[in-house]
C-alpha positions as CSV (number, residue, x, y, z in Angstrom):
1,M,123.2,96.6,110.6
2,H,123.2,93.4,112.3
3,G,123.8,89.9,111.3
4,S,126.2,88.2,108.8
5,A,127.5,88.0,105.4
6,H,124.8,89.4,102.8
7,V,123.4,87.0,101.4
8,P,121.1,88.0,97.7
9,I,117.4,88.7,97.6
10,G,116.0,85.7,96.0
11,T,118.8,83.1,96.3
12,V,117.8,82.4,99.8
13,E,115.5,79.7,99.2
14,D,113.9,78.1,96.0
15,T,110.6,80.8,95.2
16,S,109.7,78.3,91.9
17,R,106.5,77.1,94.3
18,V,105.3,80.2,95.9
19,M,105.7,82.9,93.5
20,R,103.7,84.1,91.0
21,P,104.4,84.2,86.8
22,R,107.6,86.6,86.7
23,R,109.2,88.2,83.5
24,R,112.9,87.9,82.7
25,A,115.2,90.3,83.6
26,N,115.5,92.4,80.4
27,A,111.2,92.5,81.2
28,G,111.6,93.3,84.4
29,A,113.5,96.1,83.8
30,L,111.4,97.6,80.9
31,A,109.1,97.2,83.1
32,I,111.1,99.8,85.9
33,L,111.9,101.9,82.8
34,A,107.5,102.5,82.1
35,A,107.3,102.8,86.4
36,L,110.0,105.7,85.8
37,S,108.9,107.5,82.7
38,V,104.9,107.5,84.0
39,L,106.6,108.8,87.3
40,G,107.8,112.4,86.4
41,A,111.4,110.5,85.9
42,P,112.4,109.2,82.4
43,L,115.2,107.2,82.3
44,S,116.9,105.1,79.1
45,A,117.3,101.8,78.9
46,Q,121.3,102.3,78.5
47,A,121.0,104.3,82.1
48,F,119.0,101.8,83.5
49,T,121.4,98.5,82.7
50,A,124.7,101.0,83.9
51,H,122.6,100.9,87.2
52,L,122.1,97.3,87.1
53,A,126.1,97.0,86.8
54,D,126.7,100.0,89.1
55,D,128.6,98.3,92.0
56,A,127.2,100.4,94.8
57,P,125.0,97.6,95.8
58,G,121.0,99.3,96.1
59,G,121.7,102.2,93.6
60,T,119.1,100.8,91.1
61,L,116.7,100.0,94.0
62,R,117.0,103.9,95.9
63,D,116.9,105.2,92.3
64,S,113.3,103.8,91.6
65,M,112.4,103.7,95.1
66,R,112.7,107.8,95.0
67,A,111.2,108.5,92.0
68,V,107.9,106.8,93.4
69,L,108.5,109.2,96.6
70,E,109.4,112.2,94.8
71,R,106.5,112.1,93.0
72,G,104.0,111.8,95.9
73,L,105.7,114.4,97.5
74,A,105.1,116.8,94.3
75,D,101.9,114.9,94.3
76,K,100.9,116.1,98.4
77,A,100.2,112.7,99.2
78,Y,102.5,114.1,102.2
79,P,104.9,116.5,103.6
80,G,107.6,113.6,104.5
81,A,108.3,110.0,103.7
82,V,110.5,107.4,104.0
83,A,110.7,104.1,102.1
84,M,113.4,101.1,103.4
85,V,113.8,97.9,101.6
86,G,115.9,95.3,103.1
87,D,116.8,91.5,103.8
88,K,116.9,88.9,106.4
89,Y,120.5,90.4,106.9
90,K,120.5,93.9,106.3
91,V,119.2,96.8,105.0
92,I,119.0,97.2,101.2
93,A,118.3,100.9,100.7
94,T,117.0,103.5,102.7
95,V,115.0,106.5,100.6
96,A,113.8,109.8,102.5
97,V,112.1,112.6,101.0
98,G,110.6,116.0,102.5
99,H,110.6,117.4,105.9
100,Q,107.8,116.1,109.2
101,D,105.4,119.3,108.6
102,W,104.4,121.2,105.7
103,A,105.7,124.2,107.5
104,P,109.4,124.3,108.6
105,S,110.6,121.3,109.9
106,P,113.4,119.3,110.2
107,K,114.5,116.8,107.1
108,I,113.1,112.7,107.6
109,D,115.6,110.6,108.2
110,A,115.4,106.6,109.4
111,Y,115.2,107.7,112.6
112,T,111.8,110.1,112.3
113,M,109.7,108.5,114.5
114,W,105.9,108.1,113.7
115,D,102.3,107.6,114.5
116,L,102.1,104.0,113.1
117,A,98.0,103.5,113.7
118,S,96.8,100.7,112.7
119,L,100.8,98.7,112.4
120,T,99.9,98.9,116.1
121,K,97.6,95.5,115.5
122,V,100.4,93.8,113.9
123,I,103.3,94.9,115.2
124,G,102.5,95.2,118.4
125,T,99.1,93.2,119.7
126,T,99.4,90.1,117.2
127,T,102.4,89.7,117.7
128,A,101.9,89.6,121.8
129,L,99.0,87.0,120.5
130,M,101.3,84.8,119.2
131,Q,103.9,84.3,122.3
132,L,100.7,83.9,124.5
133,W,99.2,81.0,121.9
134,A,102.6,79.3,121.0
135,Q,103.0,79.4,124.5
136,H,99.0,77.8,124.7
137,R,97.9,80.8,127.0
138,V,95.1,81.7,124.5
139,D,93.1,79.2,122.3
140,L,92.3,80.7,118.9
141,D,88.9,78.9,118.8
142,A,87.8,80.0,122.1
143,P,85.3,82.4,122.6
144,V,86.2,86.0,123.6
145,E,83.9,85.6,126.4
146,R,86.5,83.1,127.8
147,Y,89.1,85.7,128.6
148,L,86.8,88.7,128.6
149,P,84.2,87.8,130.4
150,Q,82.7,91.3,129.8
151,F,82.1,91.0,126.6
152,V,78.6,89.9,126.3
153,G,75.2,90.8,124.3
154,E,73.2,88.5,121.7
155,H,75.1,85.7,120.2
156,K,78.8,87.1,121.2
157,E,79.4,83.8,122.9
158,L,80.2,82.3,119.8
159,V,82.8,84.9,118.9
160,T,86.2,83.4,119.0
161,V,89.4,84.9,119.1
162,R,90.2,83.5,115.8
163,E,88.1,85.9,114.3
164,L,88.9,88.8,116.4
165,L,91.8,88.6,114.6
166,T,90.3,87.9,110.9
167,H,87.9,91.1,111.5
168,S,84.9,88.6,110.9
169,S,83.4,88.7,114.8
170,G,80.5,90.3,113.5
171,L,81.4,94.1,115.4
172,P,81.0,97.1,113.5
173,A,83.9,98.9,111.9
174,W,84.3,101.8,114.6
175,R,82.2,103.6,117.5
176,P,83.5,106.8,118.6
177,L,84.2,105.9,122.2
178,Y,85.7,109.1,122.7
179,K,82.0,111.2,122.1
180,E,79.7,108.6,124.3
181,A,81.8,107.8,127.0
182,T,82.4,110.1,129.9
183,S,85.3,108.2,131.2
184,P,88.3,105.7,130.0
185,A,86.3,103.1,131.5
186,D,82.9,103.7,130.5
187,A,84.2,103.9,127.2
188,L,85.8,100.4,127.9
189,R,82.5,99.5,129.5
190,L,81.1,100.7,125.7
191,L,83.5,98.7,123.5
192,Y,82.9,95.6,125.8
193,T,78.5,95.9,125.4
194,T,79.0,96.7,121.3
195,P,76.1,94.9,119.5
196,L,77.0,92.5,116.9
197,D,76.4,93.8,113.1
198,T,75.9,90.2,112.0
199,L,76.8,86.5,113.5
200,P,80.1,85.8,113.2
201,G,82.1,84.1,110.1
202,V,79.2,85.7,108.0
203,R,81.4,88.5,106.4
204,M,84.7,90.4,106.8
205,V,84.1,93.6,108.3
206,Y,87.6,95.7,109.2
207,S,87.3,96.7,113.1
208,D,89.0,98.5,115.3
209,L,86.7,97.4,118.3
210,G,87.8,93.8,117.8
211,A,91.4,94.5,117.4
212,M,90.8,97.1,121.0
213,L,89.9,94.3,122.4
214,L,92.5,91.7,121.5
215,G,95.0,94.3,123.0
216,K,92.8,93.4,126.2
217,I,92.8,89.5,125.9
218,V,96.9,90.2,126.6
219,E,96.6,91.8,129.1
220,R,94.1,89.7,130.6
221,V,96.9,87.0,129.8
222,S,100.0,88.0,130.6
223,G,99.0,90.5,133.8
224,E,100.3,93.0,132.4
225,P,99.6,96.7,130.7
226,L,99.6,96.5,127.3
227,D,103.2,98.5,126.7
228,V,104.3,97.3,129.4
229,Y,104.0,93.6,127.6
230,L,105.2,94.5,124.9
231,R,108.2,96.3,125.5
232,R,109.5,93.2,128.1
233,H,108.5,90.5,126.0
234,V,108.8,92.4,122.1
235,F,110.8,95.8,121.6
236,A,113.5,95.8,124.5
237,P,115.0,92.4,123.2
238,L,114.9,93.5,119.6
239,G,116.3,96.5,120.1
240,M,114.2,98.5,119.5
241,T,114.4,101.7,121.0
242,S,112.4,104.0,119.5
243,T,108.8,101.9,119.7
244,M,106.9,102.7,122.6
245,F,103.2,104.3,123.3
246,R,103.2,107.9,124.6
247,P,106.8,109.2,123.5
248,P,108.5,111.3,126.1
249,T,108.3,114.7,125.1
250,R,112.6,114.5,124.7
251,D,111.5,112.9,121.6
252,L,109.7,115.6,119.8
253,P,111.9,116.9,117.6
254,R,111.8,113.9,116.0
255,I,108.5,113.0,115.6
256,A,106.5,114.0,112.7
257,P,103.3,115.3,113.6
258,T,100.0,114.2,111.9
259,E,96.3,116.1,111.8
260,R,95.1,119.2,112.4
261,D,92.3,117.9,114.9
262,P,89.1,119.6,115.2
263,W,88.4,118.0,118.6
264,R,91.5,118.9,120.3
265,G,91.6,121.9,118.8
266,R,95.2,121.3,117.5
267,L,97.5,120.4,115.5
268,V,98.4,116.6,117.2
269,H,102.0,115.9,117.4
270,G,103.3,113.1,119.6
271,E,100.3,112.0,120.9
272,V,98.4,109.5,119.0
273,H,96.0,110.4,116.2
274,D,93.1,107.7,116.7
275,E,90.7,109.8,118.8
276,N,89.5,106.3,120.7
277,A,93.4,105.4,121.3
278,Y,93.8,108.8,122.9
279,F,90.9,108.6,124.6
280,L,91.7,105.7,126.8
281,G,95.2,107.1,127.7
282,G,97.2,106.6,124.3
283,V,97.1,102.9,124.9
284,S,95.2,100.5,122.8
285,G,95.4,97.3,120.5
286,H,94.4,98.6,117.8
287,A,96.7,102.6,117.5
288,G,98.9,104.4,119.4
289,L,102.9,102.9,118.8
290,F,105.4,105.0,117.7
291,S,108.5,104.5,116.0
292,S,110.8,104.3,113.5
293,A,112.1,103.0,109.8
294,A,115.5,102.0,111.7
295,D,112.9,100.1,114.2
296,L,110.6,98.2,111.7
297,S,113.4,97.3,110.1
298,R,114.9,95.2,112.9
299,F,110.7,93.0,113.3
300,A,110.8,92.9,109.5
301,R,114.2,90.8,110.0
302,M,113.5,88.9,113.0
303,Y,109.8,87.5,110.9
304,L,112.4,86.9,107.8
305,H,114.9,85.1,109.8
306,R,111.5,83.4,111.0
307,G,111.0,84.6,114.3
308,E,114.7,85.2,116.1
309,L,117.1,88.3,115.4
310,D,120.7,88.6,117.6
311,G,120.3,85.7,119.7
312,A,116.7,87.4,120.7
313,R,113.5,84.7,120.0
314,I,110.8,86.4,119.3
315,V,107.9,84.3,117.8
316,T,108.5,80.3,117.0
317,P,108.5,79.4,113.5
318,A,104.7,77.5,113.7
319,A,103.6,80.8,115.3
320,I,104.6,82.8,112.2
321,D,103.0,79.4,109.8
322,T,99.7,79.9,111.6
323,F,99.2,83.3,111.6
324,T,100.6,84.6,108.3
325,R,98.1,81.8,106.4
326,V,94.9,83.1,105.0
327,Q,92.3,81.2,107.1
328,D,89.5,81.9,104.7
329,R,90.1,82.7,100.9
330,A,85.8,82.8,100.3
331,L,85.7,85.3,103.0
332,S,88.7,87.4,102.5
333,N,92.5,87.8,101.9
334,R,93.1,88.2,106.0
335,A,95.6,86.0,107.6
336,L,95.4,86.7,111.9
337,G,95.7,89.9,112.2
338,W,98.0,90.0,108.9
339,E,96.6,90.7,105.8
340,V,98.1,89.6,102.4
341,P,98.7,90.3,98.5
342,N,95.4,90.1,96.4
343,G,95.9,92.4,93.1
344,T,94.4,95.4,95.1
345,N,96.0,96.0,98.3
346,S,99.3,98.3,99.1
347,A,101.0,94.8,98.3
348,G,100.5,96.0,94.7
349,H,100.7,93.1,91.7
350,D,104.2,90.9,92.3
351,L,104.4,90.1,95.8
352,S,104.6,86.6,96.3
353,D,102.0,84.4,97.8
354,R,103.7,84.3,101.3
355,A,103.8,87.7,101.4
356,F,102.1,89.7,104.3
357,G,101.6,93.1,105.7
358,H,99.3,95.9,106.7
359,T,98.6,99.5,106.4
360,G,98.0,102.0,109.1
361,F,95.5,105.0,108.9
362,T,98.4,108.2,109.5
363,G,99.9,106.8,105.6
364,T,102.1,104.1,107.5
365,S,102.8,100.4,105.9
366,I,105.1,97.0,105.9
367,W,105.2,94.3,103.6
368,I,107.0,90.7,104.9
369,D,107.9,88.5,101.7
370,P,109.1,85.5,102.7
371,A,109.5,83.8,99.6
372,R,111.6,86.8,98.3
373,D,113.9,87.3,101.6
374,L,112.4,91.2,101.5
375,F,110.6,93.6,103.5
376,V,109.2,97.1,102.0
377,I,108.9,100.1,105.0
378,L,106.8,102.8,103.5
379,L,105.6,105.5,106.6
380,T,104.3,109.0,106.0
381,N,102.1,111.6,107.3
382,R,99.7,111.4,104.7
383,V,96.9,113.1,107.3
384,D,99.1,115.9,107.8
385,P,97.0,118.9,108.1
386,T,94.1,117.0,107.1
387,R,92.7,113.1,107.0
388,D,90.8,114.0,104.2
389,N,94.2,113.4,101.6
390,P,93.4,110.1,99.3
391,R,96.4,110.3,97.6
392,L,99.1,108.1,99.3
393,G,97.3,104.8,98.0
394,P,98.6,104.7,94.9
395,V,102.9,105.6,96.1
396,R,102.4,102.6,98.1
397,V,101.4,100.3,95.6
398,Q,103.8,101.8,92.9
399,L,106.4,101.6,95.4
400,A,106.0,97.7,96.0
401,D,106.0,97.1,92.2
402,A,108.7,99.1,91.3
403,V,110.8,96.9,94.6
404,A,109.5,93.8,92.8
405,S,110.8,94.1,89.6
406,V,114.1,95.6,90.3
407,I,114.4,93.0,92.8
408,D,113.9,90.1,90.5
409,A,115.5,91.9,87.5
410,Q,118.9,91.9,89.4
411,A,118.2,88.6,90.5
412,A,117.3,87.0,87.5
413,A,120.8,89.2,86.3
414,A,123.2,87.4,88.6
415,R,121.9,84.0,87.9
416,P,124.0,81.8,85.0
417,A,122.4,81.8,81.9
418,A,121.4,78.7,80.7
419,G,123.7,76.3,78.6
420,T,126.8,78.5,79.9
421,G,127.8,74.5,82.0
422,A,127.6,76.8,85.0
423,S,127.4,75.0,88.3
424,P,123.8,75.2,89.7
């Protein structure tokens, strides 16, 4: 892909202070052997060792990734999926399985476009707020009503931008605006006037409503519609040509469909799955973005490059440090917009304390681990043909764990053995 000569994962920086205790190389290999066996793809120790020594970059990684994805496909967790793993310099391994739909349809590849669902919150809205914060145009501790005077109701003058980003604003998780409102303008009125469930800062409740408000703050401060702002200031500078709201009909052949939606009475294909976002015209701070694995790899590499890629500065290092740091561990594992590993979420069990990521309802996820110089992208349409499909969760965890174990085993095998006299 782009960039200078490849630096192996795990050798970019000293991670001893931030990494969780890790297994030695032989233990990492055994962990992958066990994982593959559980997934129905037994592999001998000799074969695994041979894969580690394979000259083909990413060979072992692709094997473990494929085992996870093919098992998920067999379990009907999704009709198709693509996983992509890389570092700041390039994509190391890409594995695609299945097709766009359970019906006859094109195969999945790195350029298939997916409804990102709640990845919109971090790929789009949070990135925009990082830019506006760095420009001193948004104050994280300012009341939301400073930017949105329509945000009215009891105790709502206490809610800050920071609390919207950490899902601790007191707002409810969701509201069916598309059913209650008579028009998009009426839906926004209901959004601004929705009462708080609790005082702000009391508890974490993951709220689409809060992310919708954040999108409106971006629009109010920038003076641009959210889709226009993101295209001009994030996606175009990064060369993310397949990342957009409301994709044109010419892209339909490479867009994976989502759900057979009873409300719309059809298979949702090329239009946002989320009903509130659809009712608002397809553009919102909480949902609506479509993208591909190839595009998201550029986004992840930008973060690993401390906010810059191929000469385009998107966010500042200070913004990355601020927005990816957990705000209140007693309250939640939330950073600003992003979440971090907690041992029970889609990050699995082995990513470092510096990792950050997010998931999307349609079956998407991204994790970025600066300590390992690593990103893991998984894109699926697990809601096809119905959202009543809980099988993706284990796949996300298995993929993250398999990737981390292989990467760590390879890094350990590449280090000089103690006592060999090799230079540090």
